PDBQT receptor file of N, H, CA, C and O in Angstrom, charges set to zero:
ATOM      1  N   MET A   1      -8.359  -4.652 -21.043  1.00  0.00    +0.000 N 
ATOM      2  CA  MET A   1      -9.313  -3.263 -21.426  1.00  0.00    +0.000 C 
ATOM      3  C   MET A   1     -10.726  -3.351 -21.774  1.00  0.00    +0.000 C 
ATOM      4  O   MET A   1     -11.319  -3.110 -22.825  1.00  0.00    +0.000 OA
ATOM      5  N   ILE A   2     -11.105  -3.743 -20.668  1.00  0.00    +0.000 N 
ATOM      6  H   ILE A   2     -10.623  -3.939 -19.814  1.00  0.00    +0.000 HD
ATOM      7  CA  ILE A   2     -12.795  -4.185 -21.467  1.00  0.00    +0.000 C 
ATOM      8  C   ILE A   2     -13.263  -2.956 -21.370  1.00  0.00    +0.000 C 
ATOM      9  O   ILE A   2     -14.408  -2.869 -21.814  1.00  0.00    +0.000 OA
ATOM     10  N   SER A   3     -12.898  -2.144 -21.033  1.00  0.00    +0.000 N 
ATOM     11  H   SER A   3     -11.968  -2.214 -20.672  1.00  0.00    +0.000 HD
ATOM     12  CA  SER A   3     -14.065  -1.548 -21.165  1.00  0.00    +0.000 C 
ATOM     13  C   SER A   3     -13.594  -0.099 -21.846  1.00  0.00    +0.000 C 
ATOM     14  O   SER A   3     -14.213   0.950 -21.671  1.00  0.00    +0.000 OA
ATOM     15  N   GLY A   4     -12.074  -0.263 -22.863  1.00  0.00    +0.000 N 
ATOM     16  H   GLY A   4     -11.570  -1.115 -23.006  1.00  0.00    +0.000 HD
ATOM     17  CA  GLY A   4     -11.655   0.490 -23.751  1.00  0.00    +0.000 C 
ATOM     18  C   GLY A   4     -11.061   1.912 -23.426  1.00  0.00    +0.000 C 
ATOM     19  O   GLY A   4     -10.481   2.640 -24.232  1.00  0.00    +0.000 OA
ATOM     20  N   LYS A   5     -11.390   2.255 -21.675  1.00  0.00    +0.000 N 
ATOM     21  H   LYS A   5     -11.861   1.663 -21.021  1.00  0.00    +0.000 HD
ATOM     22  CA  LYS A   5     -10.155   2.947 -21.089  1.00  0.00    +0.000 C 
ATOM     23  C   LYS A   5      -9.135   3.173 -20.818  1.00  0.00    +0.000 C 
ATOM     24  O   LYS A   5      -8.817   2.781 -19.695  1.00  0.00    +0.000 OA
ATOM     25  N   GLU A   6      -8.102   3.871 -21.599  1.00  0.00    +0.000 N 
ATOM     26  H   GLU A   6      -8.360   4.190 -22.511  1.00  0.00    +0.000 HD
ATOM     27  CA  GLU A   6      -6.411   2.936 -20.875  1.00  0.00    +0.000 C 
ATOM     28  C   GLU A   6      -6.440   3.948 -19.371  1.00  0.00    +0.000 C 
ATOM     29  O   GLU A   6      -6.729   5.091 -19.019  1.00  0.00    +0.000 OA
ATOM     30  N   VAL A   7      -5.940   2.683 -18.820  1.00  0.00    +0.000 N 
ATOM     31  H   VAL A   7      -5.706   1.754 -19.107  1.00  0.00    +0.000 HD
ATOM     32  CA  VAL A   7      -5.588   3.521 -17.577  1.00  0.00    +0.000 C 
ATOM     33  C   VAL A   7      -3.493   3.504 -16.711  1.00  0.00    +0.000 C 
ATOM     34  O   VAL A   7      -2.607   2.685 -16.467  1.00  0.00    +0.000 OA
ATOM     35  N   VAL A   8      -3.661   4.485 -16.634  1.00  0.00    +0.000 N 
ATOM     36  H   VAL A   8      -4.380   5.150 -16.832  1.00  0.00    +0.000 HD
ATOM     37  CA  VAL A   8      -1.932   4.827 -16.757  1.00  0.00    +0.000 C 
ATOM     38  C   VAL A   8      -1.886   4.212 -15.375  1.00  0.00    +0.000 C 
ATOM     39  O   VAL A   8      -2.627   4.701 -14.522  1.00  0.00    +0.000 OA
ATOM     40  N   LEU A   9      -0.976   3.032 -15.002  1.00  0.00    +0.000 N 
ATOM     41  H   LEU A   9      -0.374   2.634 -15.694  1.00  0.00    +0.000 HD
ATOM     42  CA  LEU A   9      -0.852   3.385 -13.549  1.00  0.00    +0.000 C 
ATOM     43  C   LEU A   9       0.576   3.128 -13.582  1.00  0.00    +0.000 C 
ATOM     44  O   LEU A   9       1.126   2.279 -14.284  1.00  0.00    +0.000 OA
ATOM     45  N   GLN A  10       1.328   4.202 -12.487  1.00  0.00    +0.000 N 
ATOM     46  H   GLN A  10       0.882   4.891 -11.917  1.00  0.00    +0.000 HD
ATOM     47  CA  GLN A  10       2.757   4.702 -12.275  1.00  0.00    +0.000 C 
ATOM     48  C   GLN A  10       3.062   3.604 -10.677  1.00  0.00    +0.000 C 
ATOM     49  O   GLN A  10       2.462   3.574  -9.603  1.00  0.00    +0.000 OA
ATOM     50  N   ARG A  11       4.187   2.871 -11.170  1.00  0.00    +0.000 N 
ATOM     51  H   ARG A  11       4.674   2.896 -12.043  1.00  0.00    +0.000 HD
ATOM     52  CA  ARG A  11       5.319   2.078 -10.048  1.00  0.00    +0.000 C 
ATOM     53  C   ARG A  11       5.749   2.663  -9.846  1.00  0.00    +0.000 C 
ATOM     54  O   ARG A  11       6.381   3.288 -10.697  1.00  0.00    +0.000 OA
ATOM     55  N   LYS A  12       5.776   2.884  -8.938  1.00  0.00    +0.000 N 
ATOM     56  H   LYS A  12       5.263   2.376  -8.246  1.00  0.00    +0.000 HD
ATOM     57  CA  LYS A  12       6.904   2.565  -7.842  1.00  0.00    +0.000 C 
ATOM     58  C   LYS A  12       8.411   2.038  -8.170  1.00  0.00    +0.000 C 
ATOM     59  O   LYS A  12       8.446   0.921  -8.687  1.00  0.00    +0.000 OA
ATOM     60  N   LEU A  13       9.440   2.567  -7.983  1.00  0.00    +0.000 N 
ATOM     61  H   LEU A  13       9.412   3.474  -7.563  1.00  0.00    +0.000 HD
ATOM     62  CA  LEU A  13      10.010   1.066  -7.854  1.00  0.00    +0.000 C 
ATOM     63  C   LEU A  13      11.793   1.528  -7.325  1.00  0.00    +0.000 C 
ATOM     64  O   LEU A  13      12.448   2.518  -7.653  1.00  0.00    +0.000 OA
ATOM     65  N   LYS A  14      12.203   0.269  -6.336  1.00  0.00    +0.000 N 
ATOM     66  H   LYS A  14      11.671  -0.535  -6.070  1.00  0.00    +0.000 HD
ATOM     67  CA  LYS A  14      13.317   0.433  -5.684  1.00  0.00    +0.000 C 
ATOM     68  C   LYS A  14      14.187  -0.486  -5.844  1.00  0.00    +0.000 C 
ATOM     69  O   LYS A  14      14.115  -1.656  -5.468  1.00  0.00    +0.000 OA
ATOM     70  N   ILE A  15      15.277   0.196  -6.578  1.00  0.00    +0.000 N 
ATOM     71  H   ILE A  15      15.336   1.147  -6.883  1.00  0.00    +0.000 HD
ATOM     72  CA  ILE A  15      16.703  -0.670  -7.624  1.00  0.00    +0.000 C 
ATOM     73  C   ILE A  15      17.911  -0.475  -6.396  1.00  0.00    +0.000 C 
ATOM     74  O   ILE A  15      18.353   0.501  -5.790  1.00  0.00    +0.000 OA
ATOM     75  N   ASP A  16      18.191  -1.957  -6.376  1.00  0.00    +0.000 N 
ATOM     76  H   ASP A  16      17.832  -2.750  -6.868  1.00  0.00    +0.000 HD
ATOM     77  CA  ASP A  16      19.044  -2.138  -5.584  1.00  0.00    +0.000 C 
ATOM     78  C   ASP A  16      19.718  -2.368  -6.867  1.00  0.00    +0.000 C 
ATOM     79  O   ASP A  16      19.428  -2.492  -8.057  1.00  0.00    +0.000 OA
ATOM     80  N   PRO A  17      21.207  -2.370  -5.759  1.00  0.00    +0.000 N 
ATOM     81  CA  PRO A  17      22.673  -3.199  -6.643  1.00  0.00    +0.000 C 
ATOM     82  C   PRO A  17      22.710  -5.239  -6.137  1.00  0.00    +0.000 C 
ATOM     83  O   PRO A  17      23.172  -5.462  -5.018  1.00  0.00    +0.000 OA
ATOM     84  N   ILE A  18      22.501  -5.793  -6.506  1.00  0.00    +0.000 N 
ATOM     85  H   ILE A  18      22.126  -5.613  -7.415  1.00  0.00    +0.000 HD
ATOM     86  CA  ILE A  18      22.892  -6.959  -5.958  1.00  0.00    +0.000 C 
ATOM     87  C   ILE A  18      24.331  -7.050  -6.143  1.00  0.00    +0.000 C 
ATOM     88  O   ILE A  18      24.953  -6.765  -7.166  1.00  0.00    +0.000 OA
ATOM     89  N   GLU A  19      24.876  -7.558  -4.838  1.00  0.00    +0.000 N 
ATOM     90  H   GLU A  19      24.371  -7.790  -4.007  1.00  0.00    +0.000 HD
ATOM     91  CA  GLU A  19      26.427  -7.381  -3.497  1.00  0.00    +0.000 C 
ATOM     92  C   GLU A  19      27.021  -8.381  -4.467  1.00  0.00    +0.000 C 
ATOM     93  O   GLU A  19      26.151  -9.059  -5.013  1.00  0.00    +0.000 OA
ATOM     94  N   GLY A  20      28.489  -8.710  -4.898  1.00  0.00    +0.000 N 
ATOM     95  H   GLY A  20      29.195  -8.158  -4.455  1.00  0.00    +0.000 HD
ATOM     96  CA  GLY A  20      29.026  -9.583  -5.196  1.00  0.00    +0.000 C 
ATOM     97  C   GLY A  20      28.606 -10.052  -6.635  1.00  0.00    +0.000 C 
ATOM     98  O   GLY A  20      29.059 -11.134  -7.009  1.00  0.00    +0.000 OA
ATOM     99  N   SER A  21      27.719  -9.287  -7.550  1.00  0.00    +0.000 N 
ATOM    100  H   SER A  21      27.351  -8.408  -7.247  1.00  0.00    +0.000 HD
ATOM    101  CA  SER A  21      27.432  -9.718  -8.616  1.00  0.00    +0.000 C 
ATOM    102  C   SER A  21      27.750  -8.110  -9.850  1.00  0.00    +0.000 C 
ATOM    103  O   SER A  21      27.523  -6.962  -9.468  1.00  0.00    +0.000 OA
ATOM    104  N   TYR A  22      28.162  -8.369 -10.942  1.00  0.00    +0.000 N 
ATOM    105  H   TYR A  22      28.347  -9.301 -11.252  1.00  0.00    +0.000 HD
ATOM    106  CA  TYR A  22      28.819  -7.321 -11.381  1.00  0.00    +0.000 C 
ATOM    107  C   TYR A  22      27.128  -7.026 -12.583  1.00  0.00    +0.000 C 
ATOM    108  O   TYR A  22      26.450  -7.922 -13.086  1.00  0.00    +0.000 OA
ATOM    109  N   ASN A  23      26.899  -5.456 -12.713  1.00  0.00    +0.000 N 
ATOM    110  H   ASN A  23      27.451  -4.729 -12.304  1.00  0.00    +0.000 HD
ATOM    111  CA  ASN A  23      25.622  -5.090 -13.607  1.00  0.00    +0.000 C 
ATOM    112  C   ASN A  23      24.155  -5.609 -12.968  1.00  0.00    +0.000 C 
ATOM    113  O   ASN A  23      22.977  -5.520 -13.314  1.00  0.00    +0.000 OA
ATOM    114  N   SER A  24      24.570  -5.942 -12.332  1.00  0.00    +0.000 N 
ATOM    115  H   SER A  24      25.527  -6.014 -12.051  1.00  0.00    +0.000 HD
ATOM    116  CA  SER A  24      23.017  -6.963 -11.663  1.00  0.00    +0.000 C 
ATOM    117  C   SER A  24      22.244  -6.091 -11.031  1.00  0.00    +0.000 C 
ATOM    118  O   SER A  24      22.874  -5.070 -10.755  1.00  0.00    +0.000 OA
ATOM    119  N   TYR A  25      20.751  -6.068 -10.568  1.00  0.00    +0.000 N 
ATOM    120  H   TYR A  25      20.239  -6.898 -10.792  1.00  0.00    +0.000 HD
ATOM    121  CA  TYR A  25      20.285  -5.679  -9.706  1.00  0.00    +0.000 C 
ATOM    122  C   TYR A  25      18.816  -6.024  -9.174  1.00  0.00    +0.000 C 
ATOM    123  O   TYR A  25      18.188  -6.707  -9.982  1.00  0.00    +0.000 OA
ATOM    124  N   ALA A  26      18.200  -5.744  -8.129  1.00  0.00    +0.000 N 
ATOM    125  H   ALA A  26      18.710  -5.189  -7.472  1.00  0.00    +0.000 HD
ATOM    126  CA  ALA A  26      17.093  -6.062  -7.838  1.00  0.00    +0.000 C 
ATOM    127  C   ALA A  26      16.020  -5.175  -7.841  1.00  0.00    +0.000 C 
ATOM    128  O   ALA A  26      16.015  -4.167  -7.134  1.00  0.00    +0.000 OA
ATOM    129  N   VAL A  27      14.923  -5.547  -8.746  1.00  0.00    +0.000 N 
ATOM    130  H   VAL A  27      14.927  -6.366  -9.320  1.00  0.00    +0.000 HD
ATOM    131  CA  VAL A  27      13.873  -4.458  -8.507  1.00  0.00    +0.000 C 
ATOM    132  C   VAL A  27      13.065  -4.863  -7.731  1.00  0.00    +0.000 C 
ATOM    133  O   VAL A  27      12.584  -5.996  -7.753  1.00  0.00    +0.000 OA
ATOM    134  N   ASN A  28      12.872  -4.208  -7.137  1.00  0.00    +0.000 N 
ATOM    135  H   ASN A  28      13.262  -3.288  -7.119  1.00  0.00    +0.000 HD
ATOM    136  CA  ASN A  28      11.419  -4.646  -5.992  1.00  0.00    +0.000 C 
ATOM    137  C   ASN A  28      10.595  -3.413  -6.070  1.00  0.00    +0.000 C 
ATOM    138  O   ASN A  28      11.206  -2.345  -6.030  1.00  0.00    +0.000 OA
ATOM    139  N   GLU A  29       8.964  -3.391  -6.200  1.00  0.00    +0.000 N 
ATOM    140  H   GLU A  29       8.467  -4.259  -6.232  1.00  0.00    +0.000 HD
ATOM    141  CA  GLU A  29       8.180  -2.341  -5.657  1.00  0.00    +0.000 C 
ATOM    142  C   GLU A  29       7.989  -2.060  -4.750  1.00  0.00    +0.000 C 
ATOM    143  O   GLU A  29       7.455  -2.944  -4.080  1.00  0.00    +0.000 OA
ATOM    144  N   LYS A  30       8.250  -0.654  -3.988  1.00  0.00    +0.000 N 
ATOM    145  H   LYS A  30       8.684   0.064  -4.532  1.00  0.00    +0.000 HD
ATOM    146  CA  LYS A  30       7.836   0.189  -2.997  1.00  0.00    +0.000 C 
ATOM    147  C   LYS A  30       6.384   0.344  -3.198  1.00  0.00    +0.000 C 
ATOM    148  O   LYS A  30       5.684   0.710  -4.141  1.00  0.00    +0.000 OA
ATOM    149  N   GLU A  31       6.072  -0.239  -1.457  1.00  0.00    +0.000 N 
ATOM    150  H   GLU A  31       6.641  -0.537  -0.691  1.00  0.00    +0.000 HD
ATOM    151  CA  GLU A  31       4.670  -0.309  -0.776  1.00  0.00    +0.000 C 
ATOM    152  C   GLU A  31       4.019   0.913  -0.043  1.00  0.00    +0.000 C 
ATOM    153  O   GLU A  31       4.284   1.596   0.946  1.00  0.00    +0.000 OA
ATOM    154  N   LYS A  32       3.055   0.864  -0.985  1.00  0.00    +0.000 N 
ATOM    155  H   LYS A  32       2.840   0.309  -1.788  1.00  0.00    +0.000 HD
ATOM    156  CA  LYS A  32       2.128   2.164   0.313  1.00  0.00    +0.000 C 
ATOM    157  C   LYS A  32       1.646   1.397   1.127  1.00  0.00    +0.000 C 
ATOM    158  O   LYS A  32       1.369   0.218   0.904  1.00  0.00    +0.000 OA
ATOM    159  N   ARG A  33       1.510   1.931   2.059  1.00  0.00    +0.000 N 
ATOM    160  H   ARG A  33       1.735   2.889   2.240  1.00  0.00    +0.000 HD
ATOM    161  CA  ARG A  33       0.508   1.736   3.483  1.00  0.00    +0.000 C 
ATOM    162  C   ARG A  33      -0.730   1.984   2.836  1.00  0.00    +0.000 C 
ATOM    163  O   ARG A  33      -1.057   2.839   2.014  1.00  0.00    +0.000 OA
ATOM    164  N   ASP A  34      -1.749   0.459   3.733  1.00  0.00    +0.000 N 
ATOM    165  H   ASP A  34      -1.483  -0.236   4.401  1.00  0.00    +0.000 HD
ATOM    166  CA  ASP A  34      -3.253   1.185   3.455  1.00  0.00    +0.000 C 
ATOM    167  C   ASP A  34      -3.713   1.421   5.250  1.00  0.00    +0.000 C 
ATOM    168  O   ASP A  34      -3.709   0.759   6.288  1.00  0.00    +0.000 OA
ATOM    169  N   TRP A  35      -4.087   2.830   4.775  1.00  0.00    +0.000 N 
ATOM    170  H   TRP A  35      -4.091   3.368   3.932  1.00  0.00    +0.000 HD
ATOM    171  CA  TRP A  35      -4.592   3.111   6.632  1.00  0.00    +0.000 C 
ATOM    172  C   TRP A  35      -6.298   3.210   6.162  1.00  0.00    +0.000 C 
ATOM    173  O   TRP A  35      -7.116   3.604   6.993  1.00  0.00    +0.000 OA
ATOM    174  N   SER A  36      -6.642   2.896   5.047  1.00  0.00    +0.000 N 
ATOM    175  H   SER A  36      -5.977   2.576   4.371  1.00  0.00    +0.000 HD
ATOM    176  CA  SER A  36      -8.202   2.428   5.325  1.00  0.00    +0.000 C 
ATOM    177  C   SER A  36      -9.004   1.384   6.319  1.00  0.00    +0.000 C 
ATOM    178  O   SER A  36     -10.127   1.563   6.790  1.00  0.00    +0.000 OA
ATOM    179  N   GLY A  37      -8.246   0.390   6.492  1.00  0.00    +0.000 N 
ATOM    180  H   GLY A  37      -7.334   0.244   6.109  1.00  0.00    +0.000 HD
ATOM    181  CA  GLY A  37      -8.782  -0.983   7.397  1.00  0.00    +0.000 C 
ATOM    182  C   GLY A  37      -8.399  -0.180   9.014  1.00  0.00    +0.000 C 
ATOM    183  O   GLY A  37      -9.137  -0.035   9.989  1.00  0.00    +0.000 OA
ATOM    184  N   ASN A  38      -7.056   0.212   8.825  1.00  0.00    +0.000 N 
ATOM    185  H   ASN A  38      -6.456   0.095   8.034  1.00  0.00    +0.000 HD
ATOM    186  CA  ASN A  38      -6.796   1.016  10.394  1.00  0.00    +0.000 C 
ATOM    187  C   ASN A  38      -8.243   2.186  10.601  1.00  0.00    +0.000 C 
ATOM    188  O   ASN A  38      -8.534   2.186  11.797  1.00  0.00    +0.000 OA
ATOM    189  N   ILE A  39      -9.085   3.038   9.876  1.00  0.00    +0.000 N 
ATOM    190  H   ILE A  39      -8.848   3.038   8.904  1.00  0.00    +0.000 HD
ATOM    191  CA  ILE A  39      -8.791   4.090  10.120  1.00  0.00    +0.000 C 
ATOM    192  C   ILE A  39     -10.721   3.453  10.188  1.00  0.00    +0.000 C 
ATOM    193  O   ILE A  39     -11.545   4.018  10.907  1.00  0.00    +0.000 OA
ATOM    194  N   TYR A  40     -10.906   2.818   9.720  1.00  0.00    +0.000 N 
ATOM    195  H   TYR A  40     -10.237   2.359   9.135  1.00  0.00    +0.000 HD
ATOM    196  CA  TYR A  40     -12.539   2.080  10.192  1.00  0.00    +0.000 C 
ATOM    197  C   TYR A  40     -12.079   1.172  11.175  1.00  0.00    +0.000 C 
ATOM    198  O   TYR A  40     -13.039   1.325  11.930  1.00  0.00    +0.000 OA
ATOM    199  N   LEU A  41     -11.388   0.371  11.746  1.00  0.00    +0.000 N 
ATOM    200  H   LEU A  41     -10.608   0.246  11.133  1.00  0.00    +0.000 HD
ATOM    201  CA  LEU A  41     -11.726   0.230  12.643  1.00  0.00    +0.000 C 
ATOM    202  C   LEU A  41     -11.462   0.744  13.837  1.00  0.00    +0.000 C 
ATOM    203  O   LEU A  41     -11.559   0.004  14.816  1.00  0.00    +0.000 OA
ATOM    204  N   ALA A  42     -11.056   2.185  14.008  1.00  0.00    +0.000 N 
ATOM    205  H   ALA A  42     -10.978   2.787  13.213  1.00  0.00    +0.000 HD
ATOM    206  CA  ALA A  42     -10.830   2.853  14.905  1.00  0.00    +0.000 C 
ATOM    207  C   ALA A  42     -12.233   4.032  14.600  1.00  0.00    +0.000 C 
ATOM    208  O   ALA A  42     -12.392   4.980  15.368  1.00  0.00    +0.000 OA
ATOM    209  N   CYS A  43     -13.008   3.846  13.605  1.00  0.00    +0.000 N 
ATOM    210  H   CYS A  43     -12.879   3.076  12.980  1.00  0.00    +0.000 HD
ATOM    211  CA  CYS A  43     -14.256   4.409  13.877  1.00  0.00    +0.000 C 
ATOM    212  C   CYS A  43     -14.941   3.193  14.565  1.00  0.00    +0.000 C 
ATOM    213  O   CYS A  43     -15.830   3.584  15.322  1.00  0.00    +0.000 OA
ATOM    214  N   VAL A  44     -14.829   2.089  14.543  1.00  0.00    +0.000 N 
ATOM    215  H   VAL A  44     -14.108   1.771  13.928  1.00  0.00    +0.000 HD
ATOM    216  CA  VAL A  44     -15.944   1.156  14.932  1.00  0.00    +0.000 C 
ATOM    217  C   VAL A  44     -15.671   0.998  16.627  1.00  0.00    +0.000 C 
ATOM    218  O   VAL A  44     -16.554   0.660  17.415  1.00  0.00    +0.000 OA
ATOM    219  N   VAL A  45     -14.325   1.302  16.991  1.00  0.00    +0.000 N 
ATOM    220  H   VAL A  45     -13.607   1.576  16.351  1.00  0.00    +0.000 HD
ATOM    221  CA  VAL A  45     -13.847   1.139  17.975  1.00  0.00    +0.000 C 
ATOM    222  C   VAL A  45     -14.420   2.640  18.838  1.00  0.00    +0.000 C 
ATOM    223  O   VAL A  45     -14.615   2.421  20.034  1.00  0.00    +0.000 OA
ATOM    224  N   ALA A  46     -14.629   3.704  18.512  1.00  0.00    +0.000 N 
ATOM    225  H   ALA A  46     -14.470   3.882  17.541  1.00  0.00    +0.000 HD
ATOM    226  CA  ALA A  46     -15.062   4.657  18.928  1.00  0.00    +0.000 C 
ATOM    227  C   ALA A  46     -16.380   5.076  19.427  1.00  0.00    +0.000 C 
ATOM    228  O   ALA A  46     -16.719   5.788  20.372  1.00  0.00    +0.000 OA
ATOM    229  N   ILE A  47     -17.304   4.154  18.137  1.00  0.00    +0.000 N 
ATOM    230  H   ILE A  47     -17.029   3.575  17.369  1.00  0.00    +0.000 HD
ATOM    231  CA  ILE A  47     -18.658   3.931  18.515  1.00  0.00    +0.000 C 
ATOM    232  C   ILE A  47     -18.853   2.858  19.796  1.00  0.00    +0.000 C 
ATOM    233  O   ILE A  47     -19.676   3.072  20.686  1.00  0.00    +0.000 OA
ATOM    234  N   LEU A  48     -18.353   2.181  19.778  1.00  0.00    +0.000 N 
ATOM    235  H   LEU A  48     -17.684   2.007  19.055  1.00  0.00    +0.000 HD
ATOM    236  CA  LEU A  48     -18.341   1.235  20.708  1.00  0.00    +0.000 C 
ATOM    237  C   LEU A  48     -17.719   1.856  21.904  1.00  0.00    +0.000 C 
ATOM    238  O   LEU A  48     -18.552   2.240  22.726  1.00  0.00    +0.000 OA
ATOM    239  N   ALA A  49     -16.598   2.038  22.190  1.00  0.00    +0.000 N 
ATOM    240  H   ALA A  49     -15.922   1.726  21.522  1.00  0.00    +0.000 HD
ATOM    241  CA  ALA A  49     -16.432   3.167  23.715  1.00  0.00    +0.000 C 
ATOM    242  C   ALA A  49     -17.464   4.084  23.820  1.00  0.00    +0.000 C 
ATOM    243  O   ALA A  49     -17.776   4.184  25.007  1.00  0.00    +0.000 OA
ATOM    244  N   ILE A  50     -18.459   5.145  22.760  1.00  0.00    +0.000 N 
ATOM    245  H   ILE A  50     -18.206   5.063  21.796  1.00  0.00    +0.000 HD
ATOM    246  CA  ILE A  50     -19.294   6.083  22.971  1.00  0.00    +0.000 C 
ATOM    247  C   ILE A  50     -20.358   4.817  23.534  1.00  0.00    +0.000 C 
ATOM    248  O   ILE A  50     -20.276   4.428  24.699  1.00  0.00    +0.000 OA
ATOM    249  N   ALA A  51     -21.068   4.402  22.845  1.00  0.00    +0.000 N 
ATOM    250  H   ALA A  51     -21.135   4.718  21.898  1.00  0.00    +0.000 HD
ATOM    251  CA  ALA A  51     -22.015   3.223  23.480  1.00  0.00    +0.000 C 
ATOM    252  C   ALA A  51     -21.776   3.236  25.000  1.00  0.00    +0.000 C 
ATOM    253  O   ALA A  51     -22.355   3.758  25.952  1.00  0.00    +0.000 OA
ATOM    254  N   PHE A  52     -20.321   2.186  24.800  1.00  0.00    +0.000 N 
ATOM    255  H   PHE A  52     -19.849   1.762  24.026  1.00  0.00    +0.000 HD
ATOM    256  CA  PHE A  52     -20.805   1.925  26.457  1.00  0.00    +0.000 C 
ATOM    257  C   PHE A  52     -20.705   2.808  27.767  1.00  0.00    +0.000 C 
ATOM    258  O   PHE A  52     -21.416   2.684  28.765  1.00  0.00    +0.000 OA
ATOM    259  N   PHE A  53     -19.957   3.479  27.624  1.00  0.00    +0.000 N 
ATOM    260  H   PHE A  53     -19.380   3.579  26.814  1.00  0.00    +0.000 HD
ATOM    261  CA  PHE A  53     -19.966   5.001  28.634  1.00  0.00    +0.000 C 
ATOM    262  C   PHE A  53     -21.273   5.620  28.581  1.00  0.00    +0.000 C 
ATOM    263  O   PHE A  53     -21.731   6.356  29.455  1.00  0.00    +0.000 OA
ATOM    264  N   THR A  54     -21.855   5.278  27.492  1.00  0.00    +0.000 N 
ATOM    265  H   THR A  54     -21.483   4.680  26.782  1.00  0.00    +0.000 HD
ATOM    266  CA  THR A  54     -23.056   6.538  27.550  1.00  0.00    +0.000 C 
ATOM    267  C   THR A  54     -24.494   5.507  27.894  1.00  0.00    +0.000 C 
ATOM    268  O   THR A  54     -25.606   6.020  28.019  1.00  0.00    +0.000 OA
TER     269      THR A  54
């Protein structure tokens, strides 16, 4: 906390029981898809297609 501001991060966890064990669980983080790269790529392709066909 360099800036002195507290940032609350909420993580989405996926808890799965481990088969063959007693009261043991695997804790994994749910991953969100990052669409920003795909949107950026689509915009670049669209600009190139417009430039090519005009």
